[in-house]
N, C-alpha and C positions, 0 to 999 in steps of 0.2 A: 739436500733437497730431494735427490733421487731416492734415498732410503725412505723418506716420508711418503713419497709417491707410491713406492712399491707396497709399503704398509697399508696405505689406503686402498690400493687395488685388491690386496689379499682380503682385507676386512669386508670389502663390498662384493667380492666374487660370488659368494653364495646367494647374493640377492640380485645378481644381474646375469644369470643364465648359464653358469658353469657348474652349478651343483644344486641340490635340493629343489628341483623344479616344482615339487608339490607346494612349496611355500609361496610360489609366485602366482597361484591361480587367481587370487583376487584382482591384481592389476591387469590380467591378460584375458579374462573371459567374463562374460556376463552371467547372470544367474538364469537367464531365459533359455529354454530349449529352442532350437531353430524351428521355424515354421516356413512353409512354402510361400514365397513371395512372387514368383513368376514361373514361366514355363520351364526354365532351367531347373529350378528346384523340384518341380513335379517329376521330371525325368531322373534327376540325380538321386532324390530320396527314394523313389520307387526302385531304382537299381540297388541302392544300399539295403533296402528292406528285403529284396529277393536274395541277397547274399548273406542276410543275417548280420549286417554291420550297422552300428549306431553312429550317427553323425555327432561331431563335437558340438559343444555349446557355441553360441554366437560370440564373436570377439567383443571385448569391452570397447567403450567409446574411445579410450585412449589408444588402444591398438588400432582401431579402425581409422582414426584421423591420421595416424602416422602411415599406416599401410596405404591408404587411398592417395595421400600426397606422394609417397615414394613410387607407387605403381602407375599413377596417372601423369604426374608431372616430373617425376625423378628428382624431387626437391623436398627436403625436410620441412615440415611446418614450423613456423616461428613459434616462440613461446606465447605470443599474443594470439596467434591462430589456434594453437592447441588449447589454450586456456578458454578462449571464447567458445570453442566447440564443446568442451567438457561442461561449460556452464549453461549451454543452450538447452532449454527444456522442450523444444519443438520435437514431437515424435517423428517428424519427417526430415530431421536435420541431416541424416546420412544422404538421402536422395538430393537434398539441396546442395550439400557439399560436392557430390559427384558432378552435378550440373555445372557448378561454378568452376571446378577444376578442369573440366573438359573445354572451357572457354579461355583458360589462361594462356599467356604466351609461352610459358614453360612446357605446355602440352606439345606444342609444335616442335620445340627444341628437343624434348626427350624422345618423342616418337620419330623425329628425323634422325636422331642418333641410332635408334633401333634399325630403321630402314637403311641407314648408311652402312651398318654392319652387313646387312643382307645383300645390298647392292654394291658392296666393295668400293666405297668412296675413299680413295687413298692416292696420294701423289706419287709415292715412290715404289720401288721394287716390292713385289712382283707385278703390281697393277699398273703403275706408271701413267696415271691420268694427268699429272702435272698440276701445279697450283691453280692456274686460271680455270682449268676445267673442273677441278674439285670445288672451287667456290661457286661456279655456275651450277654444277650438279646438285650440291647440297642446298643451295638457295631454292632451286626448283623443287626438290623433295620437300623442304620445310614449307614452302608456299602451298604446295598441294595439300599437305596435312593441315596447315592453318586454315585453308579455305574449304576443307573437307571435300576435296574432289572425290567423286565416286571412284571406287577401286577399279572398276572395269575400264574407266577412262584413263586412270593412272597407268595401268598395265598396258593398254593399247598404245599410249603415247611412247612408253619406253620401248616397245617392240617395233613400232612402225616409223619412228621419226628419222629424218635425214637432215644433214646440215653440219654446221661447224660445232666442234666440241666446246668452243668458248661461248657460242651464241645460241645454239640449239641444245640446251642441256641434256635432254633425254637421250641423245645419241651416245652419251657416255656409258650407257648400259652396255653397249657392244665393245667400247674401248676398255672397260673394266674387266673383261674376260681374259684369262691367261691363255691367249691363243686366238687365232683368227680362222681356224679351220671350222667348217660348218658343224662337225660333230662336237667340237669343244663348245661352240656357241649354243648348240641345242642342249648340251648337258647343263649349262648355266641357266638357260630358260626353264628347263624342267625342274631344277632345284629351286629356283626363285618363285615360280608361279604355280608349280604343280606339287611341290613338296616331295619330289622324287629324285632318287639318286640313280643315274642311268647305268652305273656300274653293275647294277643288278638286272638290267634289261637285256632281253635278247638283242643280238647285234643288228638284226634286220629292223627292229623297232626304232633304234637310235638312228640308223641310216635313213629310214623313211622320214623321220622328223628333221634330220639334218638338211634335207633337200629344201626345206623352207627358208634356210639361212645360207643358201649357196650363192646368192647373188648380192651379197653385201660388199661394197667397194670402199676403199680407204685411199685418200690422197692428201698430201701435205699442201700447205699454202706458204706464202712468203712470211707469215707471222710465226715467231718462234713457238714451236710446240703445238701450233694449231693444226687440226686435221679435219677433213670433211669425211663424214660417213654418209653413204648414199646407196641407192638401188642401182646396180650396174647390170643392165639387161644383157650385156655382151659377155659377162663373166661365165666361164665354162663353155666357150664356143666350141663347136664341133670341128673336126679336122677339115671339113668342107668350108669352113668360115662362117657358117650360120650359127645362130644361138641354140644352145641345147635346151631341151624341154625335159627337165628332170621329173621323174615320177616320185611324187611326194606322198607319204602315208602318215596320217595323223596317229597319235599314240593310241587312239581307240580302234585302230585298224582300218579306218576309212581312207580310201585312195583319193587323191586330188590331182587332177591333171592340170598343170600350170601352163597358161599361155605364155608365149615367148616374151611379150611386153608386160606381163603382170608381175608385180612385186609379191613374191611368195609370202613375205612377212604379213601382208594384209590378210591373206587367206588364213594363215595360222592364227593371227590375233582374233579374227572373227570367230573362229572355232573356240579358241581359248576362253574368251569372255562371254560366251553364250550362257544364258541362265541354265541350260540343260547340260552344260559341260560336266563330266564326272570328276574333274580334277580341281578346277579353279577355285570355286567358293570353298570347297572342303579344305584345301591347302591353307588359305589365308585365315579362316576362322580357327583352324587348329593352331596356327602360329600365334594368333592373338590370344587364344586361351593359354597357350604356353607362356607367353610374355606376362600375362596377368596372374596366373596361378602357379607358375613354376614347373609345370609338367603338361605336355601335350595330351590330348585325348588319344591321338596316335603319337607315340613317343619313341624316338626323337621326333621333333616337329617337322623335320625335313627328310623323313624316311618312310613315306607312305607307300606301302606295297601290300599285296594280298596276304603275305605271311607275317605281317606285322599289324594285326587288326586293332581297331580302336578299343579302348577299355570300356567305352560306353557308346555303342553305335547310334543309339537313339539320340543322345546328346549331340553328337557330331552332325547327324542329319537335321536336327532342330536348328542348330546354328547356321547350317547351310541354307535352309529354307528362309530363316530370318534375314540373312544377308541379301538373298535374291529378292525377297519380297520388299525389302527396303531400298531396292535399286542400287545395291552395292555400297550403301552408306555404312562405312565401318564404325562411325560414332554410334550408330544404332546398336551395333554388336557390343561395343565397349559398355554402353549404358546398360544394356540388358544383363551383361555379366556382372558388372559392378554392383548393381542393385539386387542381385540375387543373394539369398542366404548362403548359398554354396560358397560364393566369393568371401562372404563376411564371417565365415566360421572361424573359431579359435584354432590356434596351432597346437593346443593341448588335446590330444586325441582321446576320444571315448573308446575307440577300438584301434589297436595298433596293427602293424604288419603291412606287407606290400599291397594286399588287396584293398585296405583302407586308403592307402596313398593313391593307388591307381583309380579308385572310385571317388576320390575327392571328398572323403569323409571328414577331413580336417585340412586346415591351411598348412602349407609346407614351409618350414623354416629354411631360408636360403640367404646367402650373403648378398650384400648390396653390390650393385655394379661398381666397378672401380671409379667411374666418373661421378656417380651419385655420392659415393663415400667421401671423396676428396671435396666435392662441393659442399657436403654437409659439414665437414671439418672447417671449411673456410667460412661458411655461413655462421657457425657457432662462434668462431673467433674473430670474424671480421677481417681475416688475413687473406692473402692471395697465394696462388701457386705459380711456380716457374715452369714454363714449357720450353721444349727445344725442338727445332726443326732441322732435319738433316739436309734440307734443300738449300744449296748454295745460292741459286739464283732462279727467279727473282726472290729476294728475301721475304720471308713470311713474317708479317707483323702480328704479334699476339698481344692484345691489350692486357695490362696487369690484372684487370678485374674479370677476365674471360672465364666463364663457367665451363667446366669440362663437358657437361652434357651438350653444350652448344658448339663444341669444336667441330669444324667441318671435315678436317683432314685426318685420316687414320695414321698418317706418317708423323704427325705432331705428337711428341711424347713427353713424359715426365717419369722420374724414377718411381713415383707412387703408382701411376697408371700401369707401368710395366709389372711391378710387383703384385698388384691386386687384380691382374687378369683381364685387362682391357682386350677386346677383340683386335687381332692384327688386320682383319678385313682382307684376307688373302683369298678365301674360297667362297665366302657367303654361308658357310655351314654355321648353324647355331652353336655347335660344340666348340667353335674357335674361342668363344668367350669362356674363360675359366670360371667355374663355379665351385672349385674345390679349395677349401682353406689350406693354407700352408704355414710352415714354421716361419718362413721369411716374412709373411704378413704379420704374424703375431709379434715377432721380434721388432719389426718396423714400428708398429704402434707403441710397443713398450719402450724401445730404446732410441728411436730416431730423433736426431737433433732438430729435424724439421718440425716434427709434432711438438716437441718441447718448446721450440721457438715460437710457434703459433700460439701456444698457451701463455707463455711468459710475456710475449710482446703484444698480446691482444689488448688494444685499448677498450674494446667492447667488454671483455671479461673483467678487465681491471676496474672499469667504471662500476660494474656490478659488485665486485668484491669490496669496493670502498664505500658502498652504500651505508648510510646510517640507518639504524632501526633494528628490527627483529632479524636475527640470523636465520630464522626459519624461512623468512621471505626470500633470502638469497638462495637457500637450498631448494625451495620450491621452484624458483626461476631457473636454476641450473637443471633440475629434472625436466621441467617443461621444455627448456631449450634443447637439451640433448636427447631425452627419451620420450618427449611429448606426453608426459604424465606427471602426476604429483607423486612424491615419495610415500611409501607406506610408513606406518608408525614404527615398524621394526627397523626400516632403513634409517629413519630419523634417529633412533636409538643408537645404531651403529656409528653414525656420523658424530653424535654427541660423545660417545665413548672414545672414539678415535681422537676427537679434539682434546679431550681431557688427558688422554694418555700421551699424546704428542706434545702437549704443552705449547702448541704453535699459536700464532695469532690467527685471527679470523680469515685474513686474506690467504695465508698459507694453507689453512684447512680447505678453504673454498677451491683453491687451485688444485690441491691434491684430489678433491672430490671430482672436479671436472675431468682431470686426467684419468681417474679410475672409471668414471662413467663412459668416457670415450673408448676405453679399452674393454668395455663389457661386451659380451656376446649380444646383449639386447640392443646395443647401438649399432653394431656391425652387421646385423642380420635383419632381413625382413621376417616378421613373425605374425 
């Protein structure tokens, strides 16, 4: 059986992303040249023109329906969803799909996963939030995303809340920092909300910002692992017994004199979320652009500094203005980006090189998130994944049908998630999530008993394989299920030739085909 699988994979490799890319242009790009659809395109295409770069063609409908599902809800479209979109003749169907995806439950699951990476939602070492707090924190994050809470409100609550880590979820922002020293907290705040790494700052700038976090108190309760985070006006009292009045300096150099009874976090949060703040809106729209397109306008997305300028300053400024004008409604920014021709370009470049990549002249090919990939495998096969928790007490229950993108706790693991680069959620840096393919990943898909078991024991696939009627219908359904498109005539010929050469029954050929498609670069990557 394994020999037949390998033979099928070899026969299909040239058609699924590992050789002869020119032969694939039909399924992956439209014949239409891109036109400007909104303000983003005006700015991006003008920049490309100044640099003498040509934008790629628009992506095909098949590529778009897959890309939009993966980028917006972290979930592969079903065969029915992909087929219906491809058959739809409405010229506005892409806009309609975007609006529909932004309202699906999976949107909240997937973007809560992204924010949980950034906010370090994890029970065990080195974060040590503990399970009850993790569940409360993740639920709060997901609810805020589901309800489209304004981003300035979201940030202010994280920075100014006090109370129990079990009952007042936003206080876990401070508990998820690796250290309770004011400078350590200030560094986490700068990374999360300003996209800045303080290691590059002058020491006096960090010290001035740290003063805003110098009066955070922590105390335990009688409940196991519960902790109260609160404003402690007496923290840092002078030798005479009176409260200290630290001199705080905002990152823009403005000095703020804090009154003894004033919570410094309030003063900092008011500055941070101001529409005129030079850091706040810029950092989050750059992060969202990175999440959707695979590269920040400032790259890395959490390394904003004067000597790391944006590749397109006008684009970054535009997105900042749009977010502020929309009163920090992040869905407005998602919608603007997703509906742009820039987002919808093909990954087949008209112009190559680093300048084209930095200028967003074509879509970037990038691996699926570990959670998205295993969820896709489980969706295709109808099987489930086994997760493990290192937490001995209280025991963490994980339902058998739990999707990985909805896992709350970064400490809950599986062999697949570890191999495919899930973020450990230790620092909040975007680079913690591995985006580099490895030999271990390829070998796992090729040789893992888990993947073989999912295919062989899948009642969903077996029902498809045993269907009576035209074999081409089975092949079409497999392609729609796994790659979100119909096979080309050349691919159909390869499958026909393999079937004749192998002398296998239809079920065996279909299972080999499913295995080969799952091992293709086209399946494992966004494109």
